[in-house]
N, C-alpha and C positions, 0 to 999 in steps of 0.2 A: 504494500500500500504506500503510495507516494504522499509526501507532505505537501500541503498547500502553502504557497508563498503568501506572506503577509504584505499587503499594499497599504501604504500610509496615504490617507485622504485628508485634504484640507478644504475649507470653504472659500470660494471666490467672493470677493467683496461686492462685486456688482450683481452677479446673478444669484448669489446665495445658494449655489449648487456645489456639491463636493466633487473634487477631481483628484486624481493621483498627484503627488507632489511634483513629479517630473513634468507635468503640464502647466505648472504654476510658476510665477515669479514672486519672490518674497521680498517685502520691504520690512525693515526693522526700525523700531523706535529706540534710538540710542541717544541718551542725554538730551531729550526734547528735540531731536532732529531725526528725520527719516533718512535711512541709508538703504541702498540696494544690496541685498545679500545674494551674491551670485552663487555661492556654494552651499547655501542653507546651513551655515555654521555659526553665524553671529548669535550671541545671546541677547535676549530681549523679546519684547512683544512683537509678534510677526503679523503682517498684513499680506494676504495672498491675492494675486491678480492672475487671471487666465492669460496665457501667452498668446494673445490675439490682439492685433492692432486696433480693431474696432472697440474692444473692451478697454484697452489702455487709453485710447482717445476719449472715450465716454467718461471714464473715471476722472481724468485730469480736466476735461472741459466742464464737468459738473462741480468740480471742486470737492470731491468726496473725501480727499485726504486732508483737508484743512482742519478737520476736527481733531486729528491726531497730532499735528505739529503746527504751531503758529509761526515758527521762525525758519522753516525749511525753505530752501531755494527750489521752488517747484519746477522752474524752467530747466535747470540742470538735471534734476531728478527725472523729468519727463524724457530728456534726451538719452540719459543712461538706460532707462527702462525700454525705450524704443530700440536702442542698439542691442540690448539683451534679447529682446523679442525677435528681432530680425536675424540675429546671429544663430539662435537655436532652431528657427523654423526653416 
């Protein structure tokens, strides 16, 4: 009898659906600033976004991340997240 592999799922901020971690981009709140966690290894509270350009555009255009950080440079963060999304797809 074979063992079933365990898949870690997390919830997407926009759609509120769960996806495997490999399909998501993680943002971490580090000292009141949001950082892109490319390797999913930073400690801190994580926010997960689906690796989809439409999802990323909608999250940043609606300003959904402003509740998590008031001092973050969202323009640079948006560029980093878009690069990460296009690099993995």
